[in-house]
ChimeraX commands (.cxc) that place a marker at each C-alpha (Angstrom):
marker #1 position 23.01,-35.84,-15.43 radius 0.5
marker #1 position 19.69,-36.99,-15.34 radius 0.5
marker #1 position 19.78,-36.76,-11.24 radius 0.5
marker #1 position 16.37,-36.81,-9.42 radius 0.5
marker #1 position 17.00,-33.62,-7.79 radius 0.5
marker #1 position 17.86,-31.07,-10.69 radius 0.5
marker #1 position 15.41,-28.63,-11.49 radius 0.5
marker #1 position 13.09,-28.97,-14.42 radius 0.5
marker #1 position 10.20,-26.65,-15.84 radius 0.5
marker #1 position 6.69,-27.61,-14.95 radius 0.5
marker #1 position 4.91,-28.77,-18.25 radius 0.5
marker #1 position 1.84,-28.34,-17.07 radius 0.5
marker #1 position 1.79,-24.94,-15.96 radius 0.5
marker #1 position 0.58,-22.13,-18.68 radius 0.5
marker #1 position 1.34,-18.49,-18.92 radius 0.5
marker #1 position -1.90,-17.38,-17.26 radius 0.5
marker #1 position -1.46,-19.84,-14.26 radius 0.5
marker #1 position 1.92,-18.96,-13.45 radius 0.5
marker #1 position 0.61,-15.39,-13.56 radius 0.5
marker #1 position -2.21,-15.82,-11.29 radius 0.5
marker #1 position -0.11,-18.01,-8.92 radius 0.5
marker #1 position 2.30,-15.02,-8.99 radius 0.5
marker #1 position -0.30,-12.45,-8.18 radius 0.5
marker #1 position -1.91,-14.28,-5.30 radius 0.5
marker #1 position 1.82,-14.21,-3.90 radius 0.5
marker #1 position 2.26,-10.61,-4.03 radius 0.5
marker #1 position -0.67,-8.78,-5.17 radius 0.5
marker #1 position 0.54,-5.12,-5.20 radius 0.5
marker #1 position 2.91,-5.91,-8.11 radius 0.5
marker #1 position 0.00,-6.30,-10.68 radius 0.5
marker #1 position -1.47,-3.18,-9.18 radius 0.5
marker #1 position 1.64,-1.00,-9.49 radius 0.5
marker #1 position 1.94,-2.31,-13.33 radius 0.5
marker #1 position -1.87,-1.55,-13.60 radius 0.5
marker #1 position -1.07,2.13,-12.28 radius 0.5
marker #1 position 2.26,2.48,-14.31 radius 0.5
marker #1 position 0.09,1.81,-17.28 radius 0.5
marker #1 position -2.76,4.23,-16.66 radius 0.5
marker #1 position -0.32,6.84,-16.01 radius 0.5
marker #1 position 1.71,6.37,-19.09 radius 0.5
marker #1 position -1.31,6.16,-21.01 radius 0.5
marker #1 position -2.85,9.39,-19.31 radius 0.5
marker #1 position 0.52,10.85,-20.39 radius 0.5
marker #1 position 0.27,9.86,-23.78 radius 0.5
marker #1 position -2.94,11.07,-24.03 radius 0.5
marker #1 position -2.00,14.80,-22.74 radius 0.5
marker #1 position 0.67,14.78,-24.80 radius 0.5
marker #1 position -1.29,15.97,-27.44 radius 0.5
marker #1 position -2.79,18.82,-25.41 radius 0.5
marker #1 position 0.30,19.88,-23.41 radius 0.5
marker #1 position 0.12,23.57,-24.70 radius 0.5
marker #1 position 3.54,25.42,-24.37 radius 0.5
marker #1 position 5.24,23.17,-22.28 radius 0.5
marker #1 position 8.31,21.35,-23.51 radius 0.5
marker #1 position 8.30,17.53,-24.47 radius 0.5
marker #1 position 11.35,16.92,-22.18 radius 0.5
marker #1 position 9.54,18.49,-19.14 radius 0.5
marker #1 position 6.09,16.74,-20.06 radius 0.5
marker #1 position 8.14,13.20,-20.13 radius 0.5
marker #1 position 10.20,13.76,-16.89 radius 0.5
marker #1 position 6.71,14.58,-15.19 radius 0.5
marker #1 position 5.11,11.52,-16.47 radius 0.5
marker #1 position 8.01,9.40,-15.58 radius 0.5
marker #1 position 8.04,10.53,-12.18 radius 0.5
marker #1 position 4.45,9.66,-11.79 radius 0.5
marker #1 position 4.64,6.56,-13.06 radius 0.5
marker #1 position 7.52,5.44,-10.81 radius 0.5
marker #1 position 5.43,7.12,-7.81 radius 0.5
marker #1 position 2.51,5.07,-8.41 radius 0.5
marker #1 position 4.81,1.91,-8.50 radius 0.5
marker #1 position 6.79,2.62,-5.36 radius 0.5
marker #1 position 3.97,3.38,-3.69 radius 0.5
marker #1 position 2.12,0.15,-4.68 radius 0.5
marker #1 position 5.21,-1.67,-3.47 radius 0.5
marker #1 position 5.57,0.10,-0.42 radius 0.5
marker #1 position 1.80,-0.75,0.39 radius 0.5
marker #1 position 2.40,-4.26,-0.58 radius 0.5
marker #1 position 5.77,-4.57,1.93 radius 0.5
marker #1 position 3.58,-2.96,4.74 radius 0.5
marker #1 position 1.07,-5.26,4.31 radius 0.5
marker #1 position 3.02,-8.46,4.55 radius 0.5
marker #1 position 4.93,-7.21,7.26 radius 0.5
marker #1 position 1.26,-6.94,9.33 radius 0.5
marker #1 position 0.33,-10.01,7.86 radius 0.5
marker #1 position 3.22,-11.92,9.11 radius 0.5
marker #1 position 4.32,-9.90,12.05 radius 0.5
marker #1 position 1.55,-7.82,13.89 radius 0.5
marker #1 position -1.55,-9.90,13.01 radius 0.5
marker #1 position -0.36,-13.22,14.52 radius 0.5
marker #1 position 0.54,-11.07,17.89 radius 0.5
marker #1 position -3.34,-9.88,18.15 radius 0.5
marker #1 position -5.14,-12.89,16.63 radius 0.5
marker #1 position -3.45,-16.10,17.81 radius 0.5
marker #1 position -5.13,-18.88,18.29 radius 0.5
marker #1 position -4.13,-21.00,21.42 radius 0.5
marker #1 position -2.85,-24.64,20.18 radius 0.5
marker #1 position -3.95,-27.40,22.64 radius 0.5
marker link #1:1,2 radius 0.2
marker link #1:2,3 radius 0.2
marker link #1:3,4 radius 0.2
marker link #1:4,5 radius 0.2
marker link #1:5,6 radius 0.2
marker link #1:6,7 radius 0.2
marker link #1:7,8 radius 0.2
marker link #1:8,9 radius 0.2
marker link #1:9,10 radius 0.2
marker link #1:10,11 radius 0.2
marker link #1:11,12 radius 0.2
marker link #1:12,13 radius 0.2
marker link #1:13,14 radius 0.2
marker link #1:14,15 radius 0.2
marker link #1:15,16 radius 0.2
marker link #1:16,17 radius 0.2
marker link #1:17,18 radius 0.2
marker link #1:18,19 radius 0.2
marker link #1:19,20 radius 0.2
marker link #1:20,21 radius 0.2
marker link #1:21,22 radius 0.2
marker link #1:22,23 radius 0.2
marker link #1:23,24 radius 0.2
marker link #1:24,25 radius 0.2
marker link #1:25,26 radius 0.2
marker link #1:26,27 radius 0.2
marker link #1:27,28 radius 0.2
marker link #1:28,29 radius 0.2
marker link #1:29,30 radius 0.2
marker link #1:30,31 radius 0.2
marker link #1:31,32 radius 0.2
marker link #1:32,33 radius 0.2
marker link #1:33,34 radius 0.2
marker link #1:34,35 radius 0.2
marker link #1:35,36 radius 0.2
marker link #1:36,37 radius 0.2
marker link #1:37,38 radius 0.2
marker link #1:38,39 radius 0.2
marker link #1:39,40 radius 0.2
marker link #1:40,41 radius 0.2
marker link #1:41,42 radius 0.2
marker link #1:42,43 radius 0.2
marker link #1:43,44 radius 0.2
marker link #1:44,45 radius 0.2
marker link #1:45,46 radius 0.2
marker link #1:46,47 radius 0.2
marker link #1:47,48 radius 0.2
marker link #1:48,49 radius 0.2
marker link #1:49,50 radius 0.2
marker link #1:50,51 radius 0.2
marker link #1:51,52 radius 0.2
marker link #1:52,53 radius 0.2
marker link #1:53,54 radius 0.2
marker link #1:54,55 radius 0.2
marker link #1:55,56 radius 0.2
marker link #1:56,57 radius 0.2
marker link #1:57,58 radius 0.2
marker link #1:58,59 radius 0.2
marker link #1:59,60 radius 0.2
marker link #1:60,61 radius 0.2
marker link #1:61,62 radius 0.2
marker link #1:62,63 radius 0.2
marker link #1:63,64 radius 0.2
marker link #1:64,65 radius 0.2
marker link #1:65,66 radius 0.2
marker link #1:66,67 radius 0.2
marker link #1:67,68 radius 0.2
marker link #1:68,69 radius 0.2
marker link #1:69,70 radius 0.2
marker link #1:70,71 radius 0.2
marker link #1:71,72 radius 0.2
marker link #1:72,73 radius 0.2
marker link #1:73,74 radius 0.2
marker link #1:74,75 radius 0.2
marker link #1:75,76 radius 0.2
marker link #1:76,77 radius 0.2
marker link #1:77,78 radius 0.2
marker link #1:78,79 radius 0.2
marker link #1:79,80 radius 0.2
marker link #1:80,81 radius 0.2
marker link #1:81,82 radius 0.2
marker link #1:82,83 radius 0.2
marker link #1:83,84 radius 0.2
marker link #1:84,85 radius 0.2
marker link #1:85,86 radius 0.2
marker link #1:86,87 radius 0.2
marker link #1:87,88 radius 0.2
marker link #1:88,89 radius 0.2
marker link #1:89,90 radius 0.2
marker link #1:90,91 radius 0.2
marker link #1:91,92 radius 0.2
marker link #1:92,93 radius 0.2
marker link #1:93,94 radius 0.2
marker link #1:94,95 radius 0.2
marker link #1:95,96 radius 0.2
marker link #1:96,97 radius 0.2
view
């Protein structure tokens, strides 16, 4: 079972280099993750100062805000990828000689 075409994990690649490579491939995913973390952190901070608001309502608002940020970041990433792959080559194509 030791054929040459089987997949094997790259032993030299560490966690940080793998994360860096994936961030370069899709840069808006880390932005979405950072926004999600920021919204959740802010929500936990504001949990102490919610006055008369019910806990469940506060948690629902924070969940919607965090999901909205992630969906927005992913949407912007998809639009940027479409621009980079389809629109920019049409207007800025270099003639090949």
